[in-house]
N, CA, C and O atoms as a Tinker XYZ file with bonds, in Angstrom:
   436  protein
     1  N     89.513000  100.000000   79.581000    73     2
     2  CA    88.068000  100.136000   79.533000    64     1     3
     3  C     87.411000   98.773000   79.366000    63     2     4     5
     4  O     86.382000   98.495000   79.982000    81     3
     5  N     87.996000   97.940000   78.548000    73     3     6
     6  CA    87.457000   96.607000   78.322000    64     5     7
     7  C     87.439000   95.798000   79.621000    63     6     8     9
     8  O     86.487000   95.063000   79.882000    81     7
     9  N     88.488000   95.933000   80.432000    73     7    10
    10  CA    88.551000   95.203000   81.699000    64     9    11
    11  C     87.445000   95.653000   82.641000    63    10    12    13
    12  O     86.877000   94.837000   83.368000    81    11
    13  N     87.139000   96.936000   82.634000    73    11    14
    14  CA    86.056000   97.461000   83.478000    64    13    15
    15  C     84.718000   96.894000   83.021000    63    14    16    17
    16  O     83.888000   96.505000   83.843000    81    15
    17  N     84.514000   96.848000   81.725000    73    15    18
    18  CA    83.271000   96.286000   81.190000    64    17    19
    19  C     83.141000   94.810000   81.563000    63    18    20    21
    20  O     82.062000   94.350000   81.937000    81    19
    21  N     84.246000   94.073000   81.458000    73    19    22
    22  CA    84.217000   92.656000   81.824000    64    21    23
    23  C     83.885000   92.478000   83.299000    63    22    24    25
    24  O     83.091000   91.608000   83.657000    81    23
    25  N     84.487000   93.297000   84.155000    73    23    26
    26  CA    84.194000   93.220000   85.583000    64    25    27
    27  C     82.730000   93.559000   85.837000    63    26    28    29
    28  O     82.072000   92.881000   86.626000    81    27
    29  N     82.217000   94.577000   85.195000    73    27    30
    30  CA    80.811000   94.954000   85.374000    64    29    31
    31  C     79.878000   93.807000   85.004000    63    30    32    33
    32  O     78.918000   93.522000   85.719000    81    31
    33  N     80.165000   93.156000   83.889000    73    31    34
    34  CA    79.345000   92.017000   83.468000    64    33    35
    35  C     79.440000   90.871000   84.462000    63    34    36    37
    36  O     78.436000   90.244000   84.798000    81    35
    37  N     80.655000   90.603000   84.932000    73    35    38
    38  CA    80.840000   89.524000   85.912000    64    37    39
    39  C     80.090000   89.826000   87.200000    63    38    40    41
    40  O     79.418000   88.954000   87.750000    81    39
    41  N     80.202000   91.054000   87.682000    73    39    42
    42  CA    79.507000   91.431000   88.915000    64    41    43
    43  C     78.004000   91.325000   88.751000    63    42    44    45
    44  O     77.310000   90.864000   89.657000    81    43
    45  N     77.499000   91.746000   87.606000    73    43    46
    46  CA    76.056000   91.657000   87.356000    64    45    47
    47  C     75.577000   90.218000   87.370000    63    46    48    49
    48  O     74.476000   89.934000   87.842000    81    47
    49  N     76.391000   89.309000   86.858000    73    47    50
    50  CA    75.978000   87.909000   86.809000    64    49    51
    51  C     76.101000   87.221000   88.170000    63    50    52    53
    52  O     75.403000   86.241000   88.427000    81    51
    53  N     76.978000   87.720000   89.041000    73    51    54
    54  CA    77.209000   87.081000   90.334000    64    53    55
    55  C     76.466000   87.736000   91.485000    63    54    56    57
    56  O     76.403000   87.164000   92.573000    81    55
    57  N     75.906000   88.911000   91.279000    73    55    58
    58  CA    75.323000   89.671000   92.373000    64    57    59
    59  C     73.883000   89.255000   92.629000    63    58    60    61
    60  O     73.013000   89.471000   91.785000    81    59
    61  N     73.626000   88.658000   93.795000    73    59    62
    62  CA    72.241000   88.356000   94.152000    64    61    63
    63  C     71.479000   89.659000   94.416000    63    62    64    65
    64  O     72.062000   90.636000   94.885000    81    63
    65  N     70.225000   89.670000   94.125000    73    63    66
    66  CA    69.478000   90.921000   94.243000    64    65    67
    67  C     68.746000   91.081000   95.567000    63    66    68    69
    68  O     68.204000   92.154000   95.832000    81    67
    69  N     68.711000   90.058000   96.401000    73    67    70
    70  CA    67.864000   90.154000   97.587000    64    69    71
    71  C     68.598000   90.523000   98.874000    63    70    72    73
    72  O     67.983000   91.129000   99.751000    81    71
    73  N     69.857000   90.196000   99.029000    73    71    74
    74  CA    70.554000   90.447000  100.289000    64    73    75
    75  C     71.674000   91.466000  100.101000    63    74    76    77
    76  O     72.624000   91.215000   99.359000    81    75
    77  N     71.569000   92.616000  100.769000    73    75    78
    78  CA    72.600000   93.637000  100.593000    64    77    79
    79  C     73.991000   93.156000  101.027000    63    78    80    81
    80  O     74.994000   93.541000  100.425000    81    79
    81  N     74.054000   92.321000  102.062000    73    79    82
    82  CA    75.348000   91.797000  102.509000    64    81    83
    83  C     76.036000   91.025000  101.386000    63    82    84    85
    84  O     77.246000   91.143000  101.192000    81    83
    85  N     75.267000   90.245000  100.658000    73    83    86
    86  CA    75.831000   89.465000   99.554000    64    85    87
    87  C     76.240000   90.351000   98.387000    63    86    88    89
    88  O     77.273000   90.121000   97.759000    81    87
    89  N     75.430000   91.360000   98.099000    73    87    90
    90  CA    75.781000   92.275000   97.003000    64    89    91
    91  C     77.103000   92.971000   97.292000    63    90    92    93
    92  O     77.962000   93.076000   96.416000    81    91
    93  N     77.266000   93.448000   98.532000    73    91    94
    94  CA    78.524000   94.108000   98.887000    64    93    95
    95  C     79.677000   93.120000   98.908000    63    94    96    97
    96  O     80.797000   93.471000   98.535000    81    95
    97  N     79.424000   91.897000   99.335000    73    95    98
    98  CA    80.507000   90.916000   99.371000    64    97    99
    99  C     81.022000   90.587000   97.970000    63    98   100   101
   100  O     82.222000   90.393000   97.776000    81    99
   101  N     80.121000   90.524000   97.002000    73    99   102
   102  CA    80.548000   90.283000   95.619000    64   101   103
   103  C     81.477000   91.410000   95.153000    63   102   104   105
   104  O     82.507000   91.148000   94.532000    81   103
   105  N     81.116000   92.656000   95.450000    73   103   106
   106  CA    81.984000   93.780000   95.102000    64   105   107
   107  C     83.320000   93.685000   95.824000    63   106   108   109
   108  O     84.376000   93.878000   95.221000    81   107
   109  N     83.271000   93.388000   97.110000    73   107   110
   110  CA    84.489000   93.278000   97.910000    64   109   111
   111  C     85.385000   92.170000   97.379000    63   110   112   113
   112  O     86.603000   92.335000   97.315000    81   111
   113  N     84.801000   91.056000   97.002000    73   111   114
   114  CA    85.594000   89.951000   96.450000    64   113   115
   115  C     86.372000   90.384000   95.208000    63   114   116   117
   116  O     87.467000   89.885000   94.948000    81   115
   117  N     85.806000   91.307000   94.450000    73   115   118
   118  CA    86.488000   91.760000   93.225000    64   117   119
   119  C     87.779000   92.513000   93.534000    63   118   120   121
   120  O     88.645000   92.622000   92.666000    81   119
   121  N     87.927000   93.033000   94.747000    73   119   122
   122  CA    89.174000   93.704000   95.111000    64   121   123
   123  C     90.341000   92.716000   95.116000    63   122   124   125
   124  O     91.493000   93.106000   94.923000    81   123
   125  N     90.041000   91.448000   95.336000    73   123   126
   126  CA    91.064000   90.402000   95.312000    64   125   127
   127  C     91.160000   89.779000   93.920000    63   126   128   129
   128  O     92.253000   89.640000   93.371000    81   127
   129  N     90.024000   89.409000   93.359000    73   127   130
   130  CA    90.044000   88.699000   92.073000    64   129   131
   131  C     90.443000   89.602000   90.907000    63   130   132   133
   132  O     90.936000   89.118000   89.889000    81   131
   133  N     90.233000   90.912000   91.051000    73   131   134
   134  CA    90.577000   91.873000   90.001000    64   133   135
   135  C     91.465000   92.985000   90.566000    63   134   136   137
   136  O     91.314000   94.157000   90.221000    81   135
   137  N     92.377000   92.598000   91.426000    73   135   138
   138  CA    93.229000   93.569000   92.118000    64   137   139
   139  C     93.928000   94.521000   91.149000    63   138   140   141
   140  O     93.948000   95.729000   91.385000    81   139
   141  N     94.490000   94.005000   90.080000    73   139   142
   142  CA    95.227000   94.859000   89.137000    64   141   143
   143  C     94.336000   95.970000   88.577000    63   142   144   145
   144  O     94.794000   97.095000   88.376000    81   143
   145  N     93.085000   95.659000   88.332000    73   143   146
   146  CA    92.161000   96.658000   87.816000    64   145   147
   147  C     91.916000   97.758000   88.845000    63   146   148   149
   148  O     91.905000   98.941000   88.503000    81   147
   149  N     91.720000   97.373000   90.100000    73   147   150
   150  CA    91.466000   98.369000   91.151000    64   149   151
   151  C     92.709000   99.217000   91.412000    63   150   152   153
   152  O     92.599000  100.420000   91.645000    81   151
   153  N     93.884000   98.602000   91.375000    73   151   154
   154  CA    95.122000   99.370000   91.537000    64   153   155
   155  C     95.268000  100.357000   90.378000    63   154   156   157
   156  O     95.677000  101.500000   90.578000    81   155
   157  N     94.938000   99.917000   89.185000    73   155   158
   158  CA    95.000000  100.806000   88.020000    64   157   159
   159  C     94.048000  101.992000   88.187000    63   158   160   161
   160  O     94.356000  103.101000   87.752000    81   159
   161  N     92.905000  101.761000   88.809000    73   159   162
   162  CA    91.967000  102.859000   89.064000    64   161   163
   163  C     92.613000  103.916000   89.959000    63   162   164   165
   164  O     92.483000  105.115000   89.713000    81   163
   165  N     93.308000  103.459000   90.996000    73   163   166
   166  CA    93.982000  104.404000   91.889000    64   165   167
   167  C     95.097000  105.149000   91.170000    63   166   168   169
   168  O     95.249000  106.361000   91.327000    81   167
   169  N     95.862000  104.430000   90.397000    73   167   170
   170  CA    96.943000  105.065000   89.645000    64   169   171
   171  C     96.393000  106.097000   88.664000    63   170   172   173
   172  O     96.976000  107.167000   88.491000    81   171
   173  N     95.280000  105.778000   88.030000    73   171   174
   174  CA    94.657000  106.709000   87.092000    64   173   175
   175  C     94.156000  107.958000   87.811000    63   174   176   177
   176  O     94.225000  109.059000   87.263000    81   175
   177  N     93.659000  107.796000   89.020000    73   175   178
   178  CA    93.183000  108.951000   89.778000    64   177   179
   179  C     94.326000  109.932000   90.042000    63   178   180   181
   180  O     94.127000  111.145000   89.995000    81   179
   181  N     95.493000  109.420000   90.313000    73   179   182
   182  CA    96.655000  110.290000   90.512000    64   181   183
   183  C     97.034000  110.957000   89.188000    63   182   184   185
   184  O     97.314000  112.155000   89.160000    81   183
   185  N     97.046000  110.205000   88.112000    73   183   186
   186  CA    97.385000  110.759000   86.793000    64   185   187
   187  C     96.383000  111.825000   86.354000    63   186   188   189
   188  O     96.739000  112.753000   85.628000    81   187
   189  N     95.146000  111.695000   86.787000    73   187   190
   190  CA    94.101000  112.637000   86.371000    64   189   191
   191  C     94.397000  114.060000   86.807000    63   190   192   193
   192  O     93.872000  115.005000   86.218000    81   191
   193  N     95.217000  114.231000   87.812000    73   191   194
   194  CA    95.583000  115.566000   88.272000    64   193   195
   195  C     96.293000  116.353000   87.163000    63   194   196   197
   196  O     96.197000  117.578000   87.102000    81   195
   197  N     96.995000  115.644000   86.302000    73   195   198
   198  CA    97.781000  116.304000   85.253000    64   197   199
   199  C     97.315000  115.972000   83.831000    63   198   200   201
   200  O     97.923000  116.408000   82.854000    81   199
   201  N     96.244000  115.208000   83.729000    73   199   202
   202  CA    95.784000  114.810000   82.405000    64   201   203
   203  C     94.272000  114.999000   82.277000    63   202   204   205
   204  O     93.496000  114.234000   82.849000    81   203
   205  N     93.861000  116.016000   81.528000    73   203   206
   206  CA    92.422000  116.231000   81.336000    64   205   207
   207  C     91.727000  115.027000   80.698000    63   206   208   209
   208  O     90.561000  114.761000   80.990000    81   207
   209  N     92.432000  114.300000   79.832000    73   207   210
   210  CA    91.826000  113.135000   79.188000    64   209   211
   211  C     91.546000  112.028000   80.206000    63   210   212   213
   212  O     90.476000  111.420000   80.205000    81   211
   213  N     92.519000  111.783000   81.065000    73   211   214
   214  CA    92.328000  110.758000   82.102000    64   213   215
   215  C     91.234000  111.200000   83.063000    63   214   216   217
   216  O     90.401000  110.395000   83.479000    81   215
   217  N     91.239000  112.477000   83.414000    73   215   218
   218  CA    90.220000  113.005000   84.327000    64   217   219
   219  C     88.820000  112.800000   83.750000    63   218   220   221
   220  O     87.916000  112.358000   84.459000    81   219
   221  N     88.640000  113.115000   82.482000    73   219   222
   222  CA    87.322000  112.958000   81.860000    64   221   223
   223  C     86.916000  111.491000   81.809000    63   222   224   225
   224  O     85.755000  111.160000   82.048000    81   223
   225  N     87.855000  110.621000   81.501000    73   223   226
   226  CA    87.569000  109.182000   81.468000    64   225   227
   227  C     87.107000  108.693000   82.848000    63   226   228   229
   228  O     86.121000  107.964000   82.957000    81   227
   229  N     87.822000  109.098000   83.887000    73   227   230
   230  CA    87.443000  108.699000   85.245000    64   229   231
   231  C     86.118000  109.324000   85.660000    63   230   232   233
   232  O     85.301000  108.672000   86.309000    81   231
   233  N     85.902000  110.571000   85.293000    73   231   234
   234  CA    84.639000  111.233000   85.639000    64   233   235
   235  C     83.460000  110.506000   85.003000    63   234   236   237
   236  O     82.415000  110.326000   85.629000    81   235
   237  N     83.641000  110.094000   83.760000    73   235   238
   238  CA    82.581000  109.340000   83.074000    64   237   239
   239  C     82.320000  108.025000   83.811000    63   238   240   241
   240  O     81.169000  107.632000   84.004000    81   239
   241  N     83.390000  107.353000   84.219000    73   239   242
   242  CA    83.248000  106.111000   84.975000    64   241   243
   243  C     82.554000  106.322000   86.310000    63   242   244   245
   244  O     81.752000  105.492000   86.738000    81   243
   245  N     82.864000  107.440000   86.972000    73   243   246
   246  CA    82.200000  107.725000   88.245000    64   245   247
   247  C     80.713000  108.005000   88.047000    63   246   248   249
   248  O     79.884000  107.581000   88.853000    81   247
   249  N     80.383000  108.707000   86.991000    73   247   250
   250  CA    78.954000  108.955000   86.715000    64   249   251
   251  C     78.220000  107.630000   86.504000    63   250   252   253
   252  O     77.120000  107.430000   87.018000    81   251
   253  N     78.839000  106.735000   85.747000    73   251   254
   254  CA    78.235000  105.417000   85.526000    64   253   255
   255  C     78.169000  104.629000   86.837000    63   254   256   257
   256  O     77.184000  103.940000   87.103000    81   255
   257  N     79.216000  104.735000   87.647000    73   255   258
   258  CA    79.241000  104.043000   88.935000    64   257   259
   259  C     78.148000  104.530000   89.866000    63   258   260   261
   260  O     77.486000  103.729000   90.525000    81   259
   261  N     77.957000  105.847000   89.923000    73   259   262
   262  CA    76.877000  106.396000   90.755000    64   261   263
   263  C     75.537000  105.864000   90.312000    63   262   264   265
   264  O     74.697000  105.499000   91.134000    81   263
   265  N     75.339000  105.822000   89.004000    73   263   266
   266  CA    74.072000  105.325000   88.469000    64   265   267
   267  C     73.892000  103.847000   88.810000    63   266   268   269
   268  O     72.820000  103.435000   89.254000    81   267
   269  N     74.926000  103.063000   88.604000    73   267   270
   270  CA    74.842000  101.624000   88.833000    64   269   271
   271  C     74.716000  101.236000   90.301000    63   270   272   273
   272  O     74.068000  100.244000   90.636000    81   271
   273  N     75.337000  102.023000   91.171000    73   271   274
   274  CA    75.304000  101.695000   92.600000    64   273   275
   275  C     74.147000  102.354000   93.334000    63   274   276   277
   276  O     73.832000  101.969000   94.460000    81   275
   277  N     73.515000  103.331000   92.719000    73   275   278
   278  CA    72.375000  103.978000   93.362000    64   277   279
   279  C     72.707000  105.291000   94.033000    63   278   280   281
   280  O     71.979000  105.712000   94.933000    81   279
   281  N     73.779000  105.957000   93.632000    73   279   282
   282  CA    74.071000  107.281000   94.169000    64   281   283
   283  C     75.522000  107.477000   94.560000    63   282   284   285
   284  O     76.356000  106.580000   94.438000    81   283
   285  N     75.794000  108.687000   95.037000    73   283   286
   286  CA    77.151000  109.067000   95.407000    64   285   287
   287  C     77.634000  108.392000   96.686000    63   286   288   289
   288  O     78.814000  108.063000   96.808000    81   287
   289  N     76.740000  108.188000   97.623000    73   287   290
   290  CA    77.162000  107.586000   98.895000    64   289   291
   291  C     77.641000  106.146000   98.702000    63   290   292   293
   292  O     78.702000  105.798000   99.220000    81   291
   293  N     76.908000  105.295000   97.981000    73   291   294
   294  CA    77.434000  103.948000   97.755000    64   293   295
   295  C     78.759000  103.954000   96.979000    63   294   296   297
   296  O     79.625000  103.114000   97.226000    81   295
   297  N     78.919000  104.898000   96.043000    73   295   298
   298  CA    80.183000  104.983000   95.312000    64   297   299
   299  C     81.318000  105.379000   96.257000    63   298   300   301
   300  O     82.416000  104.830000   96.170000    81   299
   301  N     81.061000  106.321000   97.152000    73   299   302
   302  CA    82.072000  106.718000   98.132000    64   301   303
   303  C     82.417000  105.546000   99.051000    63   302   304   305
   304  O     83.582000  105.338000   99.389000    81   303
   305  N     81.415000  104.797000   99.446000    73   303   306
   306  CA    81.641000  103.624000  100.280000    64   305   307
   307  C     82.499000  102.597000   99.541000    63   306   308   309
   308  O     83.427000  102.026000  100.114000    81   307
   309  N     82.184000  102.372000   98.282000    73   307   310
   310  CA    82.963000  101.430000   97.479000    64   309   311
   311  C     84.421000  101.878000   97.374000    63   310   312   313
   312  O     85.333000  101.061000   97.502000    81   311
   313  N     84.639000  103.163000   97.145000    73   311   314
   314  CA    86.005000  103.683000   97.030000    64   313   315
   315  C     86.780000  103.491000   98.331000    63   314   316   317
   316  O     87.944000  103.090000   98.315000    81   315
   317  N     86.138000  103.775000   99.438000    73   315   318
   318  CA    86.788000  103.595000  100.737000    64   317   319
   319  C     87.089000  102.135000  101.039000    63   318   320   321
   320  O     88.149000  101.807000  101.570000    81   319
   321  N     86.156000  101.269000  100.700000    73   319   322
   322  CA    86.386000   99.833000  100.890000    64   321   323
   323  C     87.547000   99.355000  100.030000    63   322   324   325
   324  O     88.376000   98.560000  100.473000    81   323
   325  N     87.595000   99.846000   98.800000    73   323   326
   326  CA    88.678000   99.465000   97.904000    64   325   327
   327  C     90.025000   99.822000   98.524000    63   326   328   329
   328  O     90.945000   99.004000   98.521000    81   327
   329  N     90.146000  101.022000   99.049000    73   327   330
   330  CA    91.405000  101.430000   99.676000    64   329   331
   331  C     91.756000  100.526000  100.852000    63   330   332   333
   332  O     92.903000  100.102000  100.998000    81   331
   333  N     90.773000  100.237000  101.679000    73   331   334
   334  CA    91.032000   99.369000  102.833000    64   333   335
   335  C     91.503000   97.988000  102.389000    63   334   336   337
   336  O     92.447000   97.438000  102.957000    81   335
   337  N     90.847000   97.430000  101.376000    73   335   338
   338  CA    91.193000   96.091000  100.915000    64   337   339
   339  C     92.548000   96.042000  100.218000    63   338   340   341
   340  O     93.268000   95.052000  100.340000    81   339
   341  N     92.898000   97.089000   99.498000    73   339   342
   342  CA    94.185000   97.093000   98.818000    64   341   343
   343  C     95.338000   97.301000   99.795000    63   342   344   345
   344  O     96.425000   96.759000   99.593000    81   343
   345  N     95.112000   98.080000  100.851000    73   343   346
   346  CA    96.179000   98.400000  101.797000    64   345   347
   347  C     96.271000   97.393000  102.942000    63   346   348   349
   348  O     97.371000   97.016000  103.345000    81   347
   349  N     95.132000   96.956000  103.466000    73   347   350
   350  CA    95.146000   96.107000  104.665000    64   349   351
   351  C     94.016000   95.078000  104.606000    63   350   352   353
   352  O     93.079000   95.138000  105.402000    81   351
   353  N     94.103000   94.139000  103.668000    73   351   354
   354  CA    92.993000   93.200000  103.472000    64   353   355
   355  C     92.687000   92.324000  104.687000    63   354   356   357
   356  O     91.553000   91.874000  104.846000    81   355
   357  N     93.660000   92.080000  105.529000    73   355   358
   358  CA    93.411000   91.234000  106.698000    64   357   359
   359  C     92.488000   91.895000  107.719000    63   358   360   361
   360  O     91.904000   91.208000  108.557000    81   359
   361  N     92.353000   93.204000  107.660000    73   359   362
   362  CA    91.524000   93.911000  108.632000    64   361   363
   363  C     90.378000   94.693000  107.986000    63   362   364   365
   364  O     89.663000   95.425000  108.670000    81   363
   365  N     90.205000   94.542000  106.694000    73   363   366
   366  CA    89.135000   95.260000  105.995000    64   365   367
   367  C     87.800000   94.542000  106.200000    63   366   368   369
   368  O     87.769000   93.320000  106.345000    81   367
   369  N     86.701000   95.296000  106.212000    73   367   370
   370  CA    85.392000   94.682000  106.470000    64   369   371
   371  C     84.856000   93.884000  105.291000    63   370   372   373
   372  O     85.175000   94.150000  104.132000    81   371
   373  N     84.041000   92.909000  105.623000    73   371   374
   374  CA    83.312000   92.133000  104.626000    64   373   375
   375  C     81.932000   92.716000  104.436000    63   374   376   377
   376  O     81.584000   93.721000  105.055000    81   375
   377  N     81.146000   92.088000  103.581000    73   375   378
   378  CA    79.814000   92.573000  103.265000    64   377   379
   379  C     78.904000   92.692000  104.473000    63   378   380   381
   380  O     78.183000   93.679000  104.616000    81   379
   381  N     78.933000   91.694000  105.342000    73   379   382
   382  CA    78.071000   91.727000  106.532000    64   381   383
   383  C     78.461000   92.878000  107.455000    63   382   384   385
   384  O     77.594000   93.532000  108.036000    81   383
   385  N     79.761000   93.126000  107.591000    73   383   386
   386  CA    80.214000   94.236000  108.442000    64   385   387
   387  C     79.829000   95.587000  107.844000    63   386   388   389
   388  O     79.484000   96.517000  108.572000    81   387
   389  N     79.888000   95.689000  106.540000    73   387   390
   390  CA    79.512000   96.934000  105.874000    64   389   391
   391  C     78.043000   97.246000  106.157000    63   390   392   393
   392  O     77.708000   98.364000  106.549000    81   391
   393  N     77.184000   96.276000  105.961000    73   391   394
   394  CA    75.757000   96.502000  106.177000    64   393   395
   395  C     75.461000   96.764000  107.651000    63   394   396   397
   396  O     74.646000   97.629000  107.972000    81   395
   397  N     76.105000   96.038000  108.539000    73   395   398
   398  CA    75.910000   96.288000  109.972000    64   397   399
   399  C     76.330000   97.715000  110.321000    63   398   400   401
   400  O     75.649000   98.397000  111.087000    81   399
   401  N     77.443000   98.159000  109.761000    73   399   402
   402  CA    77.901000   99.526000  110.012000    64   401   403
   403  C     76.952000  100.566000  109.449000    63   402   404   405
   404  O     76.700000  101.588000  110.087000    81   403
   405  N     76.427000  100.318000  108.268000    73   403   406
   406  CA    75.455000  101.253000  107.687000    64   405   407
   407  C     74.185000  101.322000  108.518000    63   406   408   409
   408  O     73.631000  102.399000  108.739000    81   407
   409  N     73.729000  100.163000  108.976000    73   407   410
   410  CA    72.517000  100.153000  109.810000    64   409   411
   411  C     72.748000  100.901000  111.124000    63   410   412   413
   412  O     71.880000  101.640000  111.588000    81   411
   413  N     73.917000  100.703000  111.711000    73   411   414
   414  CA    74.259000  101.408000  112.946000    64   413   415
   415  C     74.312000  102.907000  112.709000    63   414   416   417
   416  O     73.791000  103.688000  113.505000    81   415
   417  N     74.940000  103.305000  111.619000    73   415   418
   418  CA    75.023000  104.721000  111.280000    64   417   419
   419  C     73.624000  105.296000  111.042000    63   418   420   421
   420  O     73.330000  106.405000  111.488000    81   419
   421  N     72.787000  104.574000  110.365000    73   419   422
   422  CA    71.437000  105.058000  110.049000    64   421   423
   423  C     70.629000  105.312000  111.316000    63   422   424   425
   424  O     69.846000  106.260000  111.368000    81   423
   425  N     70.808000  104.477000  112.337000    73   423   426
   426  CA    70.058000  104.685000  113.583000    64   425   427
   427  C     70.525000  105.939000  114.315000    63   426   428   429
   428  O     69.770000  106.528000  115.089000    81   427
   429  N     71.777000  106.347000  114.069000    73   427   430
   430  CA    72.304000  107.544000  114.732000    64   429   431
   431  C     71.959000  108.820000  113.971000    63   430   432   433
   432  O     72.098000  109.923000  114.500000    81   431
   433  N     71.510000  108.665000  112.733000    73   431   434
   434  CA    71.143000  109.855000  111.952000    64   433   435
   435  C     69.737000  110.221000  112.301000    63   434   436
   436  O     69.202000  111.194000  111.770000    81   435
């Protein structure tokens, strides 16, 4: 929990507020700089299937994440990006690609 709080504080201090590409890039960069924490998140998600305590802890974190990111869709996007970066970082999108993809998707909706 302490590591998550430290990451949250670091992200808050490094995240520019004006450019969405930069905000997403700061989050994406954390997949490399705090890889062990993100891997632990995935491992905990698997453990949550058999542990009500772990499940509640993760659920609380997701509620906070939704609030901090501005909703469920950005949290889902973050989770998907995390998986891409942990599994195949050489081909995972950066902040500019994420925003370009969102803008493209928005025009089709």
